[in-house]
Each structure stands twice: as C-alpha cells, then as structure tokens.
C-alpha positions, 0 to 999 in steps of 0.5 A: 802104154808102158811108163818107160816109153810114155815120155814127152819130156827127155829123162834127166840125171838124178842130180838134174832132177833134183835141181829142177825139182827144187827150183819148181817143175812144170812137167807133167807127172802123168807122163814119163818115168815113174821113178823120175816123177816120184824124185821130182815131187817127193825131193821139194815134199821131203825138204818141206817136211824136213824143216817142219821136223827141224822146227819140232826138234828145235822147239823142244831143245829150247823149251827143255832148257825150261825144265820138265814142267815146260816140256810137259806143257808143249807135249799136252798142248800138242795133243790138244792141237790134234783137233786143229791138225785133224781139221787141217788135214782132213781138209787137206786130204779132200783139197789134194784129192780134188785138185790133183784129179782136176789137174790130171784132167787138164781142167785148171779152172776146176782146181782153182775153184775146189782150192778156194772152196777149201780155203773159206771152210778152213777160215770158218773152222779156224775161227770156231776153234779159236774162240773156244781155245782161248776161253777154255785153255785151263780147263782143257789142260786139266782134262788132259791130266796136267798137274797144277803146275803145268796148268799154271805155267802152260795155260797161256802157252796153249791160249796162244796156240789155240788162238792162232790155229788159222795160221796152222790150219791155212798153212796145211791147207794152202800147201796141200793145194800146191802139192795136189797141183804138182807145185811142190816147190812152192809149198817147200818154200812156204814152210822153209820160211815159216819155220825159219821164222819160228826158229830164229824168233823162238829163242829170242822170245823164250829167253828175252834176247837183246830187245826182245821180252822174256816170255818163257814157254809162252815165247815159243807159242808166240814165235810159232804163231808168227812165222806160220802166219807169215807163211800162210799169208804168203802161200795165199799170195801165191794162189793169186800169181799168174803162171801158178798151176792153181791160179784163183781169180776173182770169179772163184771168191764166190762160194759154190756150195755144191762144190763145198759140199763135195769137198766137206764130204770128202774132207769129213771122212779124211778128218775122221780118218785123222781124228782116229789117229790123233785121238789115239796119240791124245789116249796114249798121252792120257795113260802116260800122264798117270806116270807123272811129269817125267814120263811125259817130258821124256816121252815128248822129246822122244816123239819130236825126234820121231817126228823128226824122222816121219815128216820127211817120210810123210813127204815121199807118201805125199808124193805118191798121193799126188802121183795117184790122184793126177795118174787117175785123172789121166785114166792111167790106174796101172801107173798109179799103182806101180808108183805107190809101190815104187814109193814105198820101197824107197821110203822103206830104204829112208826110214829103215836107215833112220830107225837104225840110227835112232836105236844106236844112238838113243841115249846121246840123241835124248841128251841133246835136249835134257840132262834131267836123269829122271826124264832121260830114260824114258826118252831112250825108251820111246826112241829106240822101241818105236823106231823099231816099227819103222820098217813097216810103217814106211809102206803103211804111210805111203799106202794110206796116203795113196788111198787119200790121193785116189779120193778113197777116205773111207778105207783108211778110216776103217783101217785106222779105227780098227788099228788105233782105237780097237788095238792100240789103246786097249794094247797100251792099257793092258801092257802098261797096268795089267802086264806091269810094263809101265810106260814101256808098254805104251811105246810097245803098243805104238810100235806093234800098231804101226806094224799092223796097220802096214800089213792090213793097209797092203792087203787091202790096196792090192784088191784094187777098189781104190781105182774106181773112186770118183772125186 
C-alpha cells in the first residue's frame, strides 16, 4: 500500500511533529507518511548529535588557549580513540539493525534480549582497551609521530581518555539501542546530559576555576570521562524502566551465546567497516604530522568544526537507518527505499548550506579558536577544502547508514575499503609529497574521497540487494 494512505495516526503540522518528537513519541514508524516519520525520528537524533558537535567545538576552544602542543595532543589522542569509536559504532550498527528489525516485527522481548547481549559485549571490550591504554599511552603517542613536547604534555590526557573508554563505548551502544527502537528522544536527552556536564566541567578543570584543581589539558579528559560516564549510567537505567520500547528484565541478564554470536558476526563487519574509515583518519594524521605541530593544530580545529556539521547530518542518516530496519521488519522494502532517498535530499539541503558558510567564513571561524598566525592558515584550508565535498557526502552518509540499518554491513565495508584505503590515503600521499601540495594535498584527498564514496554507494544501493538481507 502506498505510504500516503498507510496512516493509523493523523498527520501533524511540522511544528506539532517536532514537539512530539522532542517529547518522545510512541508512534509506529512503519506506518503513515514517510516524510513525517523521517522528521520525527531525525529531529531528536539531529539535536542529539548537535550537542555532541557543540562539545567537540567547545572542548577544542578551551584547549586552544593552552597552545598548539595541547591542541596537537587532543588531535593525536582522538586519532587513537578511533579504535574505541570503531568498536563502539560497530557494536552500535549491529544492535541498531537487530533491535530495529525486532521492533518492526512487533517482538519487543527479542529487542530487549538483543540489547542486553550488546551491552555485555561492550563491557568486555572496554575492560581490555582500558588496560592496554593506561599501560601504553606514551608509546602510542610516539607511534603517532608526536614530538617529545606533545608526549610530555599529553601522556596523562591519553591515559585518562583510554582508561575511561567504557563511558564512550556504552554511551554509543545504549543510545544506538534506543534509536533502533525508535526512542530517539531518550538518546537525545542522554547525550545532552553527558555533554552538558562536559561543557560545564571542562573549563573548571582545565583552568582551575574556583575550588577545582588546575589540570590543564588533562582536565578536558577528566571532564569528558565524568560527563559521559554519567550519561551512560542514566541511559542504562532507562533500559530498566517500564514503558520503554526496549525494556530489559532480569531474565535478559543471562548470556545467550547463540544470539551474542549473531550479534558479533553482524557487528564485526560493521566494526571493520568503521575501522577502515577511522584508520584512514589515522593515516591522514600520520602524513600531516610530517609537517609539524602547527599543521596538526590547524587541522584539528578545522576537523572539529567539520564534525560540528557532520554529526547533526549523521543524525539524519541514523533516522534513515532506523526507518529501513523497521520497514524491512514490517515487510515493506519499498517504504525503506523511499525513506532513504527522501532523507538524503533533506541531508543535502542541510549540509550544503553549512558548507557554504564554512567556505565563506572559514577565517573568522578558525580565529574564534586560536590566534596563532602559524596555525590559522592550515585551519582555514582544512575547513574550506573539505566543505566543498559536503553536497556529495550528504547522500553518501545516508546511504551508508541505510545499508547498515538493513543489516547489510558487508557492502559499505567493501566500499569503505576501496575509497579510504586504496584511494584516499595513497592519493593524499601523492598530492602532499609527490606533487608538492603539502598539507593542502591531504585536504583535497578528503574532499575527493567524500565525493567518490557518495557516487559508488548510490549506484550499488539502486540495485536493491540490501532488501533481502536477513537479521
């Protein structure tokens, strides 16, 4: 049946839909208007990611006051944290796909069981990473090409961030469970709580405001860990609350190894997919480190601003993934495909507008964060050149997430492998060193890769094989 007549709940005005989305809605997203469903799912997801992007910018704003070495420490540690983000997002992809499919099938008990197994896996992985991170922090920074000054300043920061990785991993994972179930408003509140604490506590611990100790760049790591740990604990408590779409009970605490293994297989492909993308950022950072701390600092600030735009855009992509998973669970593949193209168009309008602002006002934006004349040009180049790929990447993000929402994690993994490892990193090296473009060559490689990813993803998506994927 066509979506326009598939309506159980009355259509709402845009403003009424936004209000309901922010409050939390119990609507069935497998029914009714596709546009309204995307709006109601994406509004809290975009607001959730907006707070994450605000934190990324605020954090580097305060750290920028400590100098280029402190900013370089944050940039290099963020590259190391890609391992944690890879595992967290990989598990999140599996959890979202499985939970969304069970919700679409009207099987809330199956969704709760899958959610709990995902949390158990997350806890196990985080313990292993914590031990390795605390013991090896200086060596890891050295491997990333950090100068002795950055290693001296940054080792404690890196230890705190890697040691407290459970807060990041569980926050990603549990919020993915809520999103897969359609409880996007809860995920939004969780991240707003976590990052509000980060933003308020960060400057206090960095600069020693009032009764707080002055910890420098380490204070940023402590604030992040406290804030995200608080958010993760609150999120976990919501899974136990009556009335949630995913309600964990005592019987779900028993390990289900068959289900856990299915989740591992689904998440492993997703994790490798994300690892390919994340590792490419490590490779790019390694190339840029050859040009000195000023380049790394400028690139770090520019990328934080780019993340400011991409994270809300990822919220729209996550909404499309949830729509795909639930629609396939309800046996409506045409609705799933329609949702993806609609979400891609909305995303293009948003990200294209932000890209124009970045290109026109790059200098003013970078100067808000740092006044060092040696750093500013590299930040401006990063912002302007990478933003030129936003129009293409708007669709690329949505389509990639939609493959994952369907449980087809293999296809975007292969696409990422080709685009980021076999294309982007070699291209960055050739442009930067062989053609003599320096750091600007790396920024160009990012833009070109964004565009290639979007085109390849769209061509493969149109074939429709993802519609037959079993989860």
